[in-house]
C-alpha positions in Angstrom: -12.9 -8.7 -10.6 -15.9 -9.6 -13.1 -16.5 -6.7 -15.8 -20.4 -6.4 -14.6 -19.2 -5.2 -11.4 -16.9 -2.6 -12.4 -20.1 -1.8 -15.0 -21.9 -1.2 -11.6 -19.4 1.2 -9.8 -17.0 0.8 -7.4 -17.9 0.1 -3.8 -14.6 1.9 -2.4 -12.7 4.8 -2.8 -9.7 4.8 -5.1 -7.5 6.0 -1.8 -8.8 2.8 0.1 -8.2 0.5 -3.0 -4.7 2.4 -3.4 -3.7 1.4 0.4 -4.4 -2.2 -0.3 -2.6 -2.3 -3.6 0.8 -0.8 -1.5 0.1 -3.2 1.6 0.1 -6.2 -0.8 3.2 -5.0 -2.7 5.0 -4.4 0.8 3.7 -8.1 2.5 5.3 -9.5 -0.9 8.0 -7.4 -1.1 7.0 -6.3 -4.8 7.2 -10.1 -5.8 3.7 -10.7 -8.0 2.8 -14.0 -9.1 0.1 -16.9 -9.2 -2.6 -15.6 -6.8 -0.6 -12.8 -5.7 -0.7 -11.4 -9.3 -4.1 -12.5 -9.7 -5.4 -10.2 -6.3 -3.2 -7.5 -7.4 -4.6 -7.1 -10.9 -8.4 -7.5 -9.7 -6.9 -4.6 -7.0 -5.5 -2.6 -10.0 -9.2 -2.7 -12.1 -10.9 -1.8 -9.1 -8.9 1.0 -8.5 -9.0 2.2 -12.4 -13.1 2.3 -12.0 -12.7 4.1 -8.5 -10.6 6.9 -10.0 -12.7 6.9 -13.2 -15.7 7.2 -11.1 -14.2 10.1 -8.8 -13.3 12.1 -12.1 -16.9 12.2 -13.3 -18.0 13.1 -9.8 -16.1 15.9 -9.6 -16.5 17.0 -13.2 
């Protein structure tokens, strides 16, 4: 995920991204390397941004 897309906001709620992260971990047995690690890191960054946006909206 590029920094620009993070600045523009998350298109998906944190619970959706969290579910995708959990599914990725289950599918890989918790082993994150190569492209799988890169995918996880992009999802993690998206999740962090989504949580931040949800906190701001709630405040």
